[in-house]
Each structure stands twice: as C-alpha cells, then as structure tokens.
N, C-alpha and C positions, 0 to 999 in steps of 0.2 A: 287734296286740300285739307288743311286742318282748321277746326273751328276755333274762334276766339273765346267762346264760352261753351263748356260741355258739362252740363249737369243732368244726370240721369240716374235712376235707381238700378240696382243690380237685377231686380226682378220686377216685371211690369206686365200686367194682363192687358195687352193692347186690344183684345176683342171687346173689352168693357170700357175702353177709353176713347177720347176724341183727340184727333191730331189737327193742329192749326199750323198752317204754313204761310208765313209772310214773305213775299218775294218782291223785291224792289231793286233799284240800282245800287244801293249801298250794301245790301246783305240779303241772305235768305235764312230765315229762322224757323225752327221747329219747336212747338210748344205742345205738351201733352197734359190733358186734364182727365183724371180718372172718374169713375162713376160715383165716388164719394165727394166730388167737388174739390178735389185736391190737385193742385198743379204739381206734377211729378217730374217733369223734364223741361229743360230749355237748352237748345243747341243753336248756336249762331255762327254762320259762315260769312265773313265779310268779303266784299269785292274791292279791288283797287279802283280808284277814281279814274274816270275817262276811258273805261273799256269800250271797245266797239261791241255792237250787239251780238256779233258772231262770236267774239271771244267770251263775252258774258255767257252766252248760251252754251258754249263748249264747257266752261267751268261749272255752270249749273248742272249740266249733264253728268260730269264727274262726281259732283256732290250727291245727286239723286241716285247714282249707281252704287256709291260706296257707303253712304250713311246707313248704319246698321238698324236704326229705328225704322227705316222704310222697308225693311225686309219682312215686316209683320203687317197683318191686316188690322185696321182700326175699325171701331164701330162706326165712326163718322170722320170724314176729313173735310176741312174747310180751307180754301186758298184765299188769302187776303193780299190782294195786289197793292203795291205802294209806289207804282210808277207815277211820275208827276203830270202826265198828260191827262188832265181832268178838268171838267167844266161843270159848275153847278147851275142847273137850269130850273127856273120856276115851273111848276106843274102846268100852268096855263099855256106855256110856250112850247111844251115838249112835242106836241103833235104838229107844230107849225114850222119846225126846223128840220133840215137835212142833217142828221147826226154826223155823218162822215164829213160833210162840208164844214160844219161848225167846228169840229175838232181840228180839221186842217187849217181853218182860218186862224185859230188861236195858237196852235202848236206846230203848224207847218205840215207838209205832206211828203217829206223826204223819206220817211221810214214807214213801211207797211205795218199795220197793226190790226188787232181784233177790237172792234168797237163794242163796248158793253155798257149797260145802264143799271143803276140801282135806284130804287125809290126810297127817299128818306121821309117816311109817312108822317113822322111827328113834326116835320118842318115843311111838308108839302113841296118838297124839292126833289129833283132828279140829279144824280151824279152820273154824268156822261164821261166815260173815260176810254183810253186806248191802251192796250197791252201789246208790246212788240210781238209780231206774228210768230217767229220761231220759238220764242219763250212760251207763248200761249200754247202752241202745239206740243212742245216738250212736256209741259206741266200737265196738260189735259190728258196726254197719253200715259203719263206716270200715274196720275190720280183720276182714274176713269169716272168715278162716281162722286167726285168731290163737288161740293157747292162752292161758288166763287162770289167774292164781293171785293170792295175796294176800301182801303184804309180811310179815305175821306168820307165814306158812307157811315163809318163807325165812330169817328172822332167826336162828332157832335153829341153822341150818346154818352161818352165817357168824360168829356170836358164839363167842368162846372160852368154852365152858361149863365153866370150871375155877375152883374156889374161889368167892369172892364177887365178883360183877362186875355193874356197871350200865352198859349200853350206851345211849347217848343220841344220836339222829340229829336234828340241828337243821335246820329249814327256816326260812323268813323269819318265820313266825308260829306254827309248831307244832313240838313236839318229840315224837318217838316213843321210847319207853323200853322196854328189856328188862332184866329183873332175874333173875340166877341166884344161888342160894345153895348152897354146898357142891357146886357143879357141876350142880345141878338147876334147871331152868327154873321160875321162880315166877310171873312175870306179863309181859305185853306190853300197853302202853296208850299212847294219844296224848293230848297236852295242848296247848291253845292258850296262848300267853303273849304279853304285851305288852312286857315289859322284862326285864332281868336278874334282878330280884327275883322276878318271877313264875316264871321258869325254875328258879331255885334252890329256890324253895318247893316246886315239884312234885317235883323230884328228892329233896329232903330228906323230903318227905311219903311218898314211895314207900319210902324206907329206914326211916322210922319205922313205917310200917304193917306192915313185916315184921321189925321189931325188929332192924335191922342197923346196925352201927356204921360211920359214914362214914369213920372213921380207918382201918378195915381193908378197906374195899371198894375195888376198882379201878374208877374211872370212865373209860369209854372213849367218846371223842367222835368224831363224824363230821358232815359237812354244813356248813351255813353258820354257822360259828363261827370267829372269828379269835383267835389267842393274845394279840393286843394289845387286845382289846375288853373293855368293861365286863362283858359276859356271861361271858367266860372268867375274868376276875378274880373275879367274884362266885362262880363255882363253885369256884375254887381256894381260896377262904377256908374252905370246908367239907369239901372232899375232898382228902386228902393224897396220894393216888395217882391221877394223871390221865394218861391216854394218848390219843394220836390214832390212830384206826383207819387203818392203812396200806393202800396199794393191794394187791389180791389178788395173791399170787404165782402164777407159772405163766402169766402173760399179758404181752404187750407193750403199750406205750402210745405214742401219738404224742408228739413233742417238745412240742407246744402243750399237751397234757394234763399232761405232766411239769413244765412251767413253773409250773403252779398248785400250791398246797399240796395234798398228796396226800389229806388227809382231806376236802377239799371234795366230792369225788365218789366216795370209796372205797366208801360204802354202796351207791351206784347200781351200780358195777361188781361189787361182791360179790354183791348180790342177782341181778344178771343172770347171773353165773357159776353161781349155785345154781339158777336157774330151769330 
C-alpha cells in the first residue's frame, strides 16, 4: 500500500524521537517528534470506506510490515485510537456501570473488541471506548511497550473550548466532530460521508440537535479539506465563521511540512502534543 502523504527526512535519530500512531477506520498515520520539539515526519495511509474488520486488519498488517519508519526503535511510542465506539461517562458514574454492557448498549455487540478507558482529569470525565479485537492484538504485538489513548480523550485539550465552537477533523471518508457550547464540551462523534452534501448534513444536524445557530458558531476545520473544494464551499454556505486549525505553537516543523497547508496535519500534531 502507498501512503497519501509521505514527508520524512533523509536522516533521523529515532532513538531520540517519539513516534505517534493514529489508527482509525479512515487511516493510519505516523508522526515523529524529535528531542528538539521539531515534528520531522508525517506519513498517512488511507483506507477505503466500508472495509470489513478482517480486510482492514489485513491491510494494516501490510502497512506495519512494510513501513520503513517502523524498522527502527523509538524512544517512546504512543498509539492514538480513533475508532468511533466511544462513550463519555461522568466520573461519579464510572464505578456504577458495567463497561462492556454500556458500550454494547450504545454501539451494539456484533463485533468483539477491547474495552479501554481514559480519564480526562481536567473535565472529571472518563472516555470509555472499544477497539476492534484483531486490530488491538496486531498493534499491541507490533508496539509492545507503547502507551495507548483515544483521540476523544485528547481533543478537548487541543480545542479552544471558548464560546460556541464546532471542531471538524476531515479524513478521506470520515469526519470527527467536537462541539462546545458556552465553553462547555457537549459531544464528540464520528460520521462517515460520501460527498460534500453528506458532510454538511452531519454538521448541521449536530448544531440542530443542540439548538445552536450556525450563524453564531465558529466552525474550525482540520484534515483533508481544501479551501478550493466543493466540500469547503458547501460548508461555507451554512457557517459564517470558518477557521482553519493552525499548527500547534511551541514546536518547530520541517520545511517540507510547512510547504503543505497547515490544517492538513494540524490535528495530528496537536493530538501528539497532548498525548
């Protein structure tokens, strides 16, 4: 399989660098941060929409076996899961629920998975999520000593939780959405989309579900969306305040990364910085 983006230096001291692996239904991405707080590499492998978990796992295995970055040892490796089967649970309820039953109730019980939890201490919430079993086994075997977390556990840290804000992270066939109202986190959810109309519908439906006016909300975009695209034009028809998520401050970036639109990778770098 070939990556859709492949930015890496000719020479890299991996023993003094951290590797961040984001794995979800739309893509698996590899980001490298060196000991000088410079992001040196970003490699993204997209997946086709609608893959069975077995086909997904087989393609993931091919990527993990062939990607040259992974032939070296890193100082630290962090896996950031971005599968959609997640529930945010208030801290006071965490010990009163059966985690497996709660995930099954919300997301169904047709697929086996590894149940994991992250504590969002600044918000006094728990992110309870499920990772497909074969994918969890493959990744855990490949990265034996990696720490693991979930994208939803990190997004509240990078999002500007001020006023009314809708953060949308676009992949080639999925969009991950975070909504805050009056500075308070309301929801995080992932949607599949096939075209610009689908994407606009999901974002508008989120706003309608929370009775929020699209004229007053700030829509912040990151990922695979171009300002000259039909997707961007479709969103701009409904949202009057649109921003692109910039690169995180406090870090350096290679020239090859800076040559690309900042919002293409800003969410990957931002979640890596929060992990």
